[in-house]
C-alpha positions as a Python dict, from the first residue, in 0.01 Angstrom:
ca = {
    (1, 'X'): (0, 0, 0),
    (2, 'X'): (381, 112, 16),
    (3, 'X'): (472, -168, -196),
    (4, 'X'): (198, -58, -446),
    (5, 'X'): (340, 287, -428),
    (6, 'X'): (695, 189, -504),
    (7, 'X'): (553, -35, -809),
    (8, 'X'): (378, 275, -943),
    (9, 'X'): (697, 505, -913),
    (10, 'X'): (912, 207, -1079),
    (11, 'X'): (656, 191, -1366),
    (12, 'X'): (657, 582, -1397),
    (13, 'X'): (1026, 593, -1397),
    (14, 'X'): (1054, 291, -1681),
    (15, 'X'): (825, 452, -1911),
    (16, 'X'): (938, 817, -1824),
    (17, 'X'): (1306, 687, -1894),
    (18, 'X'): (1208, 504, -2243),
    (19, 'X'): (1014, 792, -2358),
    (20, 'X'): (1271, 1040, -2286),
    (21, 'X'): (1535, 801, -2459),
    (22, 'X'): (1300, 802, -2762),
    (23, 'X'): (1334, 1169, -2807),
    (24, 'X'): (1695, 1151, -2741),
    (25, 'X'): (1788, 912, -3009),
    (26, 'X'): (1712, 1129, -3311),
    (27, 'X'): (1885, 1417, -3132),
    (28, 'X'): (2177, 1270, -3009),
    (29, 'X'): (2247, 1129, -3374),
    (30, 'X'): (2191, 1467, -3527),
    (31, 'X'): (2418, 1649, -3265),
    (32, 'X'): (2674, 1419, -3309),
    (33, 'X'): (2689, 1473, -3655),
    (34, 'X'): (2660, 1836, -3638),
    (35, 'X'): (2949, 1841, -3400),
    (36, 'X'): (3172, 1708, -3641),
    (37, 'X'): (3287, 1386, -3417),
    (38, 'X'): (3007, 1169, -3566),
    (39, 'X'): (2678, 1013, -3466),
    (40, 'X'): (2866, 766, -3227),
    (41, 'X'): (2992, 1034, -3014),
    (42, 'X'): (2634, 1174, -3021),
    (43, 'X'): (2503, 850, -2867),
    (44, 'X'): (2755, 779, -2622),
    (45, 'X'): (2766, 1134, -2499),
    (46, 'X'): (2398, 1097, -2421),
    (47, 'X'): (2425, 759, -2243),
    (48, 'X'): (2735, 853, -2047),
    (49, 'X'): (2649, 1217, -1918),
    (50, 'X'): (2311, 1130, -1836),
    (51, 'X'): (2369, 818, -1620),
    (52, 'X'): (2652, 990, -1433),
    (53, 'X'): (2482, 1327, -1391),
    (54, 'X'): (2159, 1134, -1293),
    (55, 'X'): (2324, 905, -995),
    (56, 'X'): (2544, 1196, -898),
    (57, 'X'): (2370, 1526, -985),
    (58, 'X'): (2128, 1723, -770),
    (59, 'X'): (1808, 1701, -979),
    (60, 'X'): (1678, 1335, -960),
    (61, 'X'): (1445, 1381, -1267),
    (62, 'X'): (1663, 1552, -1504),
    (63, 'X'): (1744, 1393, -1817),
    (64, 'X'): (2108, 1517, -1950),
    (65, 'X'): (2268, 1486, -2298),
    (66, 'X'): (2413, 1682, -2624),
    (67, 'X'): (2227, 2016, -2674),
    (68, 'X'): (2236, 2247, -2933),
    (69, 'X'): (2440, 2530, -2755),
    (70, 'X'): (2720, 2268, -2620),
    (71, 'X'): (2734, 2114, -2993),
    (72, 'X'): (2800, 2446, -3134),
    (73, 'X'): (3108, 2518, -2912),
    (74, 'X'): (3213, 2159, -2979),
    (75, 'X'): (3174, 2223, -3361),
    (76, 'X'): (3382, 2530, -3332),
    (77, 'X'): (3674, 2356, -3180),
    (78, 'X'): (3666, 2034, -3433),
    (79, 'X'): (3665, 2292, -3718),
    (80, 'X'): (4023, 2429, -3615),
    (81, 'X'): (4138, 2087, -3475),
    (82, 'X'): (3980, 1817, -3689),
    (83, 'X'): (4332, 1649, -3714),
    (84, 'X'): (4382, 1657, -3346),
    (85, 'X'): (4102, 1482, -3129),
    (86, 'X'): (4274, 1481, -2825),
    (87, 'X'): (4243, 1876, -2809),
    (88, 'X'): (3882, 1846, -2881),
    (89, 'X'): (3834, 1575, -2580),
    (90, 'X'): (4085, 1748, -2337),
    (91, 'X'): (3840, 2056, -2379),
    (92, 'X'): (3576, 1836, -2270),
    (93, 'X'): (3770, 1690, -2017),
    (94, 'X'): (3854, 2025, -1849),
    (95, 'X'): (3504, 2151, -1916),
    (96, 'X'): (3397, 1868, -1680),
    (97, 'X'): (3646, 1949, -1426),
    (98, 'X'): (3550, 2321, -1402),
    (99, 'X'): (3204, 2209, -1340),
    (100, 'X'): (3304, 1989, -1051),
    (101, 'X'): (3501, 2291, -908),
    (102, 'X'): (3220, 2509, -970),
    (103, 'X'): (2994, 2255, -754),
    (104, 'X'): (3266, 2212, -472),
    (105, 'X'): (3318, 2618, -464),
    (106, 'X'): (2922, 2672, -433),
    (107, 'X'): (2937, 2877, -748),
    (108, 'X'): (2624, 2744, -858),
    (109, 'X'): (2446, 3021, -690),
    (110, 'X'): (2623, 3281, -898),
    (111, 'X'): (2547, 3111, -1253),
    (112, 'X'): (2197, 3272, -1209),
    (113, 'X'): (2295, 3651, -1225),
    (114, 'X'): (2427, 3623, -1587),
    (115, 'X'): (2191, 3865, -1754),
    (116, 'X'): (1893, 3744, -1914),
    (117, 'X'): (1953, 3958, -2241),
    (118, 'X'): (2292, 3797, -2266),
    (119, 'X'): (2154, 3442, -2239),
    (120, 'X'): (1868, 3546, -2501),
    (121, 'X'): (2103, 3676, -2767),
    (122, 'X'): (2315, 3391, -2729),
    (123, 'X'): (2080, 3119, -2736),
    (124, 'X'): (1909, 3301, -3025),
    (125, 'X'): (2268, 3323, -3213),
    (126, 'X'): (2313, 2965, -3141),
    (127, 'X'): (1975, 2866, -3297),
    (128, 'X'): (2065, 3075, -3618),
    (129, 'X'): (2382, 2894, -3649),
    (130, 'X'): (2247, 2554, -3610),
    (131, 'X'): (1998, 2669, -3865),
    (132, 'X'): (2267, 2790, -4134),
    (133, 'X'): (2527, 2504, -4075),
    (134, 'X'): (2251, 2258, -4202),
    (135, 'X'): (2148, 2431, -4535),
    (136, 'X'): (2403, 2267, -4745),
    (137, 'X'): (2359, 1928, -4586),
    (138, 'X'): (1993, 1951, -4662),
    (139, 'X'): (2049, 1971, -5045),
    (140, 'X'): (2317, 1743, -5039),
    (141, 'X'): (2624, 1947, -5049),
    (142, 'X'): (2916, 1903, -4823),
    (143, 'X'): (3083, 2210, -4716),
    (144, 'X'): (3248, 2300, -4356),
    (145, 'X'): (3259, 2667, -4258),
    (146, 'X'): (3154, 2948, -4068),
    (147, 'X'): (2751, 2995, -4036),
    (148, 'X'): (2749, 3293, -4295),
    (149, 'X'): (3019, 3137, -4543),
    (150, 'X'): (2762, 2845, -4521),
    (151, 'X'): (2487, 3055, -4611),
    (152, 'X'): (2674, 3220, -4908),
    (153, 'X'): (2780, 2850, -5014),
    (154, 'X'): (2434, 2751, -5010),
    (155, 'X'): (2327, 3027, -5245),
    (156, 'X'): (2607, 2942, -5472),
    (157, 'X'): (2560, 2539, -5485),
    (158, 'X'): (2179, 2558, -5561),
    (159, 'X'): (2305, 2460, -5912),
    (160, 'X'): (2480, 2152, -5747),
    (161, 'X'): (2148, 2047, -5540),
    (162, 'X'): (2127, 1651, -5497),
    (163, 'X'): (1732, 1623, -5543),
    (164, 'X'): (1698, 1313, -5366),
    (165, 'X'): (1860, 1449, -5052),
    (166, 'X'): (1666, 1764, -5078),
    (167, 'X'): (1349, 1530, -5119),
    (168, 'X'): (1429, 1384, -4778),
    (169, 'X'): (1535, 1695, -4626),
    (170, 'X'): (1197, 1852, -4739),
    (171, 'X'): (993, 1557, -4588),
    (172, 'X'): (1179, 1570, -4278),
    (173, 'X'): (1091, 1947, -4263),
    (174, 'X'): (738, 1879, -4312),
    (175, 'X'): (717, 1612, -4019),
    (176, 'X'): (886, 1817, -3789),
    (177, 'X'): (730, 2122, -3823),
    (178, 'X'): (365, 2006, -3933),
    (179, 'X'): (310, 1704, -3729),
    (180, 'X'): (-10, 1753, -3491),
    (181, 'X'): (31, 1796, -3162),
    (182, 'X'): (-212, 1485, -3073),
    (183, 'X'): (46, 1269, -3250),
    (184, 'X'): (369, 1436, -3114),
    (185, 'X'): (242, 1410, -2756),
    (186, 'X'): (279, 1040, -2808),
    (187, 'X'): (571, 984, -3064),
    (188, 'X'): (817, 1279, -3100),
    (189, 'X'): (808, 1428, -3439),
    (190, 'X'): (1204, 1386, -3495),
    (191, 'X'): (1188, 1032, -3433),
    (192, 'X'): (878, 996, -3685),
    (193, 'X'): (1110, 1187, -3945),
    (194, 'X'): (1390, 989, -3862),
    (195, 'X'): (1228, 670, -3937),
    (196, 'X'): (1013, 795, -4240),
    (197, 'X'): (1316, 964, -4402),
    (198, 'X'): (1541, 666, -4344),
    (199, 'X'): (1293, 384, -4504),
    (200, 'X'): (1219, 628, -4786),
    (201, 'X'): (1569, 650, -4888),
    (202, 'X'): (1611, 274, -4818),
    (203, 'X'): (1321, 167, -5033),
    (204, 'X'): (1368, 403, -5328),
    (205, 'X'): (1746, 313, -5309),
    (206, 'X'): (1825, 688, -5302),
    (207, 'X'): (2193, 760, -5378),
    (208, 'X'): (2248, 977, -5062),
    (209, 'X'): (2491, 1063, -4819),
    (210, 'X'): (2418, 851, -4465),
    (211, 'X'): (2562, 825, -4134),
    (212, 'X'): (2789, 546, -4204),
    (213, 'X'): (2874, 255, -3972),
    (214, 'X'): (2806, 287, -3582),
    (215, 'X'): (3008, 36, -3382),
    (216, 'X'): (2764, -211, -3194),
    (217, 'X'): (3041, -228, -2911),
    (218, 'X'): (3119, -32, -2587),
    (219, 'X'): (3364, 265, -2656),
    (220, 'X'): (3722, 211, -2562),
    (221, 'X'): (3888, 426, -2293),
    (222, 'X'): (4133, 681, -2398),
    (223, 'X'): (4314, 986, -2212),
    (224, 'X'): (4351, 1266, -2444),
    (225, 'X'): (4695, 1365, -2388),
    (226, 'X'): (4795, 1724, -2545),
    (227, 'X'): (5110, 1950, -2550),
    (228, 'X'): (5143, 2206, -2266),
    (229, 'X'): (5166, 2473, -2552),
    (230, 'X'): (4804, 2382, -2652),
    (231, 'X'): (4634, 2464, -2316),
    (232, 'X'): (4641, 2818, -2413),
    (233, 'X'): (4391, 2725, -2665),
    (234, 'X'): (4195, 2466, -2454),
    (235, 'X'): (4137, 2639, -2122),
    (236, 'X'): (3930, 2948, -2249),
    (237, 'X'): (3732, 2701, -2463),
    (238, 'X'): (3671, 2463, -2179),
    (239, 'X'): (3588, 2752, -1949),
    (240, 'X'): (3323, 2878, -2196),
    (241, 'X'): (3169, 2500, -2222),
    (242, 'X'): (3158, 2459, -1835),
    (243, 'X'): (2996, 2808, -1807),
    (244, 'X'): (2747, 2714, -2082),
    (245, 'X'): (2653, 2343, -1969),
    (246, 'X'): (2602, 2482, -1604),
    (247, 'X'): (2351, 2767, -1721),
    (248, 'X'): (2197, 2528, -1942),
    (249, 'X'): (2164, 2236, -1675),
    (250, 'X'): (2077, 2483, -1408),
    (251, 'X'): (1767, 2661, -1594),
    (252, 'X'): (1650, 2298, -1657),
    (253, 'X'): (1681, 2205, -1307),
    (254, 'X'): (1437, 2507, -1235),
    (255, 'X'): (1214, 2376, -1482),
    (256, 'X'): (1195, 2049, -1305),
    (257, 'X'): (1164, 2188, -968),
    (258, 'X'): (853, 2366, -1115),
    (259, 'X'): (686, 2049, -1261),
    (260, 'X'): (800, 1836, -955),
    (261, 'X'): (742, 2074, -671),
    (262, 'X'): (1084, 2010, -536),
    (263, 'X'): (1392, 2203, -512),
    (264, 'X'): (1716, 2096, -685),
    (265, 'X'): (2084, 2114, -523),
    (266, 'X'): (2263, 2326, -776),
    (267, 'X'): (2617, 2257, -648),
    (268, 'X'): (2574, 1897, -689),
    (269, 'X'): (2402, 1933, -992),
    (270, 'X'): (2718, 2095, -1111),
    (271, 'X'): (2943, 1821, -981),
    (272, 'X'): (2727, 1551, -1138),
    (273, 'X'): (2732, 1706, -1481),
    (274, 'X'): (3097, 1770, -1444),
    (275, 'X'): (3132, 1401, -1385),
    (276, 'X'): (2934, 1294, -1666),
    (277, 'X'): (3147, 1524, -1920),
    (278, 'X'): (3475, 1411, -1776),
    (279, 'X'): (3372, 1052, -1823),
    (280, 'X'): (3228, 1108, -2156),
    (281, 'X'): (3514, 1281, -2256),
    (282, 'X'): (3725, 949, -2182),
    (283, 'X'): (3535, 745, -2399),
    (284, 'X'): (3499, 959, -2707),
    (285, 'X'): (3158, 1102, -2624),
    (286, 'X'): (3023, 1458, -2695),
    (287, 'X'): (2976, 1687, -2406),
    (288, 'X'): (2586, 1749, -2269),
    (289, 'X'): (2391, 1930, -2019),
    (290, 'X'): (2046, 1920, -1883),
    (291, 'X'): (1794, 1913, -2163),
    (292, 'X'): (1492, 2091, -2114),
    (293, 'X'): (1243, 1900, -2334),
    (294, 'X'): (1385, 1563, -2232),
    (295, 'X'): (1350, 1638, -1891),
    (296, 'X'): (1002, 1773, -1895),
    (297, 'X'): (888, 1450, -2131),
    (298, 'X'): (1040, 1237, -1858),
    (299, 'X'): (832, 1392, -1605),
    (300, 'X'): (531, 1436, -1759),
    (301, 'X'): (544, 1073, -1857),
    (302, 'X'): (592, 955, -1468),
    (303, 'X'): (957, 974, -1421),
    (304, 'X'): (1013, 1105, -1058),
    (305, 'X'): (1346, 943, -937),
    (306, 'X'): (1694, 886, -1055),
    (307, 'X'): (1580, 540, -1197),
    (308, 'X'): (1434, 702, -1490),
    (309, 'X'): (1744, 876, -1613),
    (310, 'X'): (1928, 506, -1579),
    (311, 'X'): (1659, 358, -1784),
    (312, 'X'): (1697, 645, -2020),
    (313, 'X'): (2091, 521, -2073),
    (314, 'X'): (2006, 186, -2096),
    (315, 'X'): (1738, 211, -2384),
    (316, 'X'): (2029, 403, -2575),
    (317, 'X'): (2275, 134, -2502),
    (318, 'X'): (2028, -120, -2649),
    (319, 'X'): (1961, 94, -2952),
    (320, 'X'): (2342, 84, -3014),
    (321, 'X'): (2390, -266, -2990),
    (322, 'X'): (2104, -384, -3137),
    (323, 'X'): (2014, -131, -3396),
    (324, 'X'): (2302, 13, -3532),
    (325, 'X'): (2300, -146, -3874),
    (326, 'X'): (1957, 40, -3958),
    (327, 'X'): (2094, 375, -3793),
    (328, 'X'): (2392, 338, -4037),
    (329, 'X'): (2160, 393, -4314),
    (330, 'X'): (2010, 720, -4171),
    (331, 'X'): (2050, 1001, -4432),
    (332, 'X'): (2245, 1323, -4361),
    (333, 'X'): (1972, 1520, -4507),
    (334, 'X'): (1717, 1374, -4280),
    (335, 'X'): (1950, 1480, -3975),
    (336, 'X'): (1979, 1826, -4139),
    (337, 'X'): (1607, 1856, -4143),
    (338, 'X'): (1579, 1755, -3764),
    (339, 'X'): (1872, 1993, -3657),
    (340, 'X'): (1698, 2275, -3847),
    (341, 'X'): (1412, 2211, -3609),
    (342, 'X'): (1630, 2206, -3298),
    (343, 'X'): (1766, 2548, -3433),
    (344, 'X'): (1446, 2714, -3453),
    (345, 'X'): (1332, 2576, -3117),
    (346, 'X'): (1619, 2716, -2953),
    (347, 'X'): (1558, 3085, -3057),
    (348, 'X'): (1427, 3283, -2759),
    (349, 'X'): (1088, 3396, -2912),
    (350, 'X'): (983, 3487, -2573),
    (351, 'X'): (1228, 3795, -2567),
    (352, 'X'): (1162, 3862, -2962),
    (353, 'X'): (788, 3926, -2881),
    (354, 'X'): (892, 4214, -2621),
    (355, 'X'): (1154, 4382, -2848),
    (356, 'X'): (944, 4693, -2893),
    (357, 'X'): (886, 4712, -2513),
    (358, 'X'): (1232, 4596, -2376),
    (359, 'X'): (1451, 4836, -2219),
    (360, 'X'): (1691, 4964, -2456),
    (361, 'X'): (1968, 4898, -2278),
    (362, 'X'): (1859, 4525, -2254),
    (363, 'X'): (1777, 4522, -2630),
    (364, 'X'): (2136, 4655, -2720),
    (365, 'X'): (2282, 4377, -2494),
    (366, 'X'): (2073, 4125, -2676),
    (367, 'X'): (2131, 4248, -3012),
    (368, 'X'): (2514, 4288, -2979),
    (369, 'X'): (2572, 3938, -2823),
    (370, 'X'): (2348, 3776, -3080),
    (371, 'X'): (2539, 3965, -3377),
    (372, 'X'): (2894, 3850, -3219),
    (373, 'X'): (2755, 3481, -3166),
    (374, 'X'): (2670, 3438, -3537),
    (375, 'X'): (2947, 3667, -3705),
    (376, 'X'): (3238, 3622, -3458),
    (377, 'X'): (3315, 3412, -3175),
    (378, 'X'): (3101, 3276, -2896),
    (379, 'X'): (3334, 3339, -2606),
    (380, 'X'): (3369, 3709, -2707),
    (381, 'X'): (2981, 3738, -2734),
    (382, 'X'): (2929, 3624, -2352),
    (383, 'X'): (3215, 3806, -2238),
    (384, 'X'): (3110, 4139, -2416),
    (385, 'X'): (2731, 4088, -2302),
    (386, 'X'): (2843, 4049, -1961),
    (387, 'X'): (3056, 4385, -1958),
    (388, 'X'): (2825, 4571, -2146),
    (389, 'X'): (2517, 4476, -1907),
    (390, 'X'): (2724, 4539, -1615),
    (391, 'X'): (2822, 4889, -1732),
    (392, 'X'): (2448, 4999, -1790),
    (393, 'X'): (2336, 4834, -1485),
    (394, 'X'): (2626, 5040, -1285),
    (395, 'X'): (2503, 5369, -1489),
    (396, 'X'): (2157, 5301, -1385),
    (397, 'X'): (2248, 5258, -1010),
    (398, 'X'): (2456, 5573, -1017),
    (399, 'X'): (2183, 5773, -1168),
    (400, 'X'): (1969, 5659, -867),
    (401, 'X'): (2242, 5800, -625),
    (402, 'X'): (2114, 6080, -439),
    (403, 'X'): (2333, 6368, -276),
    (404, 'X'): (2194, 6658, -94),
    (405, 'X'): (2379, 6962, 65),
    (406, 'X'): (2172, 7136, 342),
    (407, 'X'): (2235, 7406, 603),
    (408, 'X'): (2087, 7403, 962),
    (409, 'X'): (1845, 7666, 861),
    (410, 'X'): (1770, 7603, 508),
    (411, 'X'): (1643, 7345, 243),
    (412, 'X'): (1851, 7164, 9),
    (413, 'X'): (2114, 7388, -136),
    (414, 'X'): (2183, 7393, -518),
    (415, 'X'): (2516, 7532, -657),
    (416, 'X'): (2375, 7854, -772),
    (417, 'X'): (2123, 7909, -454),
    (418, 'X'): (2158, 8225, -283),
    (419, 'X'): (2100, 8052, 50),
    (420, 'X'): (2438, 7889, 33),
    (421, 'X'): (2601, 8197, 182),
    (422, 'X'): (2353, 8226, 436),
    (423, 'X'): (2430, 7873, 587),
    (424, 'X'): (2806, 7935, 520),
    (425, 'X'): (2750, 8253, 753),
    (426, 'X'): (2629, 7972, 996),
    (427, 'X'): (2965, 7765, 901),
    (428, 'X'): (2793, 7424, 924),
    (429, 'X'): (2665, 7246, 633),
    (430, 'X'): (2528, 6867, 602),
    (431, 'X'): (2595, 6636, 306),
    (432, 'X'): (2305, 6358, 285),
    (433, 'X'): (2421, 6074, 70),
    (434, 'X'): (2164, 5815, -20),
    (435, 'X'): (2168, 5500, -258),
    (436, 'X'): (2458, 5286, -323),
    (437, 'X'): (2798, 5462, -288),
    (438, 'X'): (3025, 5265, -552),
    (439, 'X'): (3260, 5304, -806),
    (440, 'X'): (2965, 5439, -1050),
    (441, 'X'): (2842, 5697, -823),
    (442, 'X'): (3194, 5808, -668),
    (443, 'X'): (3223, 6106, -932),
    (444, 'X'): (2867, 6224, -852),
    (445, 'X'): (2971, 6266, -469),
    (446, 'X'): (3317, 6425, -572),
    (447, 'X'): (3142, 6692, -769),
    (448, 'X'): (2972, 6831, -480),
    (449, 'X'): (3276, 6940, -308),
    (450, 'X'): (3259, 7282, -466),
    (451, 'X'): (2970, 7368, -265),
    (452, 'X'): (3153, 7299, 55),
    (453, 'X'): (3434, 7472, 10),
    (454, 'X'): (3506, 7753, 262),
    (455, 'X'): (3273, 7591, 507),
    (456, 'X'): (3415, 7556, 854),
    (457, 'X'): (3248, 7246, 959),
    (458, 'X'): (3076, 6976, 711),
    (459, 'X'): (2868, 6685, 841),
    (460, 'X'): (2856, 6370, 599),
    (461, 'X'): (2535, 6164, 651),
    (462, 'X'): (2592, 5819, 546),
    (463, 'X'): (2286, 5685, 746),
    (464, 'X'): (2085, 5609, 421),
    (465, 'X'): (2347, 5441, 254),
    (466, 'X'): (2260, 5079, 119),
    (467, 'X'): (2624, 4984, 0),
    (468, 'X'): (2958, 5092, -7),
    (469, 'X'): (3251, 4973, -197),
    (470, 'X'): (3642, 5067, -176),
    (471, 'X'): (3594, 5314, -448),
    (472, 'X'): (3351, 5506, -229),
    (473, 'X'): (3607, 5498, 43),
    (474, 'X'): (3860, 5651, -175),
    (475, 'X'): (3673, 5913, -297),
    (476, 'X'): (3576, 5994, 57),
    (477, 'X'): (3927, 6031, 138),
    (478, 'X'): (4005, 6251, -163),
    (479, 'X'): (3705, 6481, -45),
    (480, 'X'): (3827, 6530, 312),
    (481, 'X'): (4173, 6585, 227),
    (482, 'X'): (4063, 6874, 1),
    (483, 'X'): (3823, 7026, 269),
    (484, 'X'): (4059, 6988, 540),
    (485, 'X'): (4308, 7181, 320),
    (486, 'X'): (4054, 7453, 319),
    (487, 'X'): (4020, 7452, 698),
    (488, 'X'): (3719, 7238, 737),
    (489, 'X'): (3635, 7013, 1028),
    (490, 'X'): (3441, 6686, 916),
    (491, 'X'): (3193, 6475, 1110),
    (492, 'X'): (3052, 6136, 987),
    (493, 'X'): (2725, 6000, 1078),
    (494, 'X'): (2676, 5626, 1035),
    (495, 'X'): (2368, 5388, 1085),
    (496, 'X'): (2593, 5088, 1252),
    (497, 'X'): (2935, 5068, 1396),
    (498, 'X'): (3026, 4773, 1192),
    (499, 'X'): (3033, 5013, 879),
    (500, 'X'): (3209, 5289, 1081),
    (501, 'X'): (3489, 5076, 1169),
    (502, 'X'): (3530, 4921, 842),
    (503, 'X'): (3567, 5274, 684),
    (504, 'X'): (3818, 5372, 931),
    (505, 'X'): (4036, 5030, 849),
    (506, 'X'): (3994, 5112, 498),
    (507, 'X'): (4212, 5408, 536),
    (508, 'X'): (4014, 5698, 651),
    (509, 'X'): (4160, 5664, 1020),
    (510, 'X'): (4470, 5856, 888),
    (511, 'X'): (4221, 6155, 838),
    (512, 'X'): (3963, 6122, 1083),
    (513, 'X'): (3921, 5981, 1436),
    (514, 'X'): (3670, 5788, 1623),
    (515, 'X'): (3550, 6125, 1785),
    (516, 'X'): (3456, 6258, 1450),
    (517, 'X'): (3223, 5963, 1402),
    (518, 'X'): (2857, 5973, 1544),
    (519, 'X'): (2561, 5738, 1498),
    (520, 'X'): (2271, 6017, 1529),
    (521, 'X'): (2265, 6340, 1350),
    (522, 'X'): (2173, 6564, 1676),
    (523, 'X'): (2490, 6458, 1841),
    (524, 'X'): (2705, 6546, 1534),
    (525, 'X'): (2521, 6900, 1515),
    (526, 'X'): (2608, 6934, 1875),
    (527, 'X'): (2946, 6880, 1835),
    (528, 'X'): (2977, 7098, 1511),
    (529, 'X'): (2855, 7404, 1700),
    (530, 'X'): (3058, 7343, 2036),
    (531, 'X'): (3375, 7324, 1793),
    (532, 'X'): (3269, 7671, 1613),
}
């Protein structure tokens, strides 16, 4: 029985790996061309990244390879360093090293905290960029420039259209967008379009631009040496590539977990992805990450172990060695049509459907990240998105901060409440602080000091605090100094000794002593009455 089960697993892995490889083939070719490094780089990137991330990664069923977001980042590097391939591949190498470091330092668990609106805006922006960059190749016009420049050039170049290229591109678009699911469930539409478009171009002797020769040999090892001054350019791009690849891979790992009812190892996955990108860069391959569609197809086709990823890479190696003469004749317009479909698939329709219902803050973050991604800079887009999300979150949390001032005989005291005079006659007021006391809410607490002036004894109740940062401690320090200058005596109530000790060590021990700290309100009140 055990032998039969193992044989069944092997069959499933072989079929899953080959099926995923069939889907990866046209995408690897197209993304390689879109990156500016060429189809060969795309193929070997798919082969190398997958086999190393499969063997050393933390998600056994994951299929990795070039993805749209990673390719757009690479394309932006190629655009400014077309004559210096060492800078390009050093960026990929360092990105892989960063990913390995992320795994070793257990950073994988923090990547999931990137706000969804940031990811949504970035991914949708990437989808639009990929689509805009393919408009000119779709009509047989060569143009290298920013996405918006591609759009403007497309409109002005319609008079120079190559109708044979446009015909092949149109066929490709019809196939990838309109092929029934019954067929695509067995044969992926990009592969159908790739074969059909190429055969039409060959048999009708179309004069169109093609991929060109793909060496039917293994790539050569070359270490990408760069000048020290070029590190200023390479490092931020490498970090962006590493973060993007890590997020992409770990999100795909979660999808794999839900399908296989298993749990991946995030840190090990990052190490495997990093090793794959490092080795890929040394052999002229494109950077890659976990590919959701290929992973899902692998699992649903029977792949349930690391063998499926290895089979995927072996299949692509066979394609390079055997079918490279045919691949050389693939029209660029066909690849452009396939990439337009890739661009459309990357756009986050899930979020777009909820635009009317989404919180305004999330919508603002998504829109801003989207616009900066398309119009300006990928790195800036992610950075601005994370900062803006953090600010919005801080404002929201600070608004939930609750500070109440009460007397021993009255309810909550407002700034203009006459009862405050009555309680001041009792000489004792209690400030209850509830919620998260941090840099965003510190000013809210300090604004209440005016209500406490001229009071002889103030009890600051911190029992309901969920969190306190260093800004909160400094705010308390400022408040104590001001109140003590007015002759007030201060007592604190905490819910545990560790927090009390921490607050004292952070600087309050210069202003109060352990005898000023209590762990129940009754004791603090007794002390206040006694002192008066």
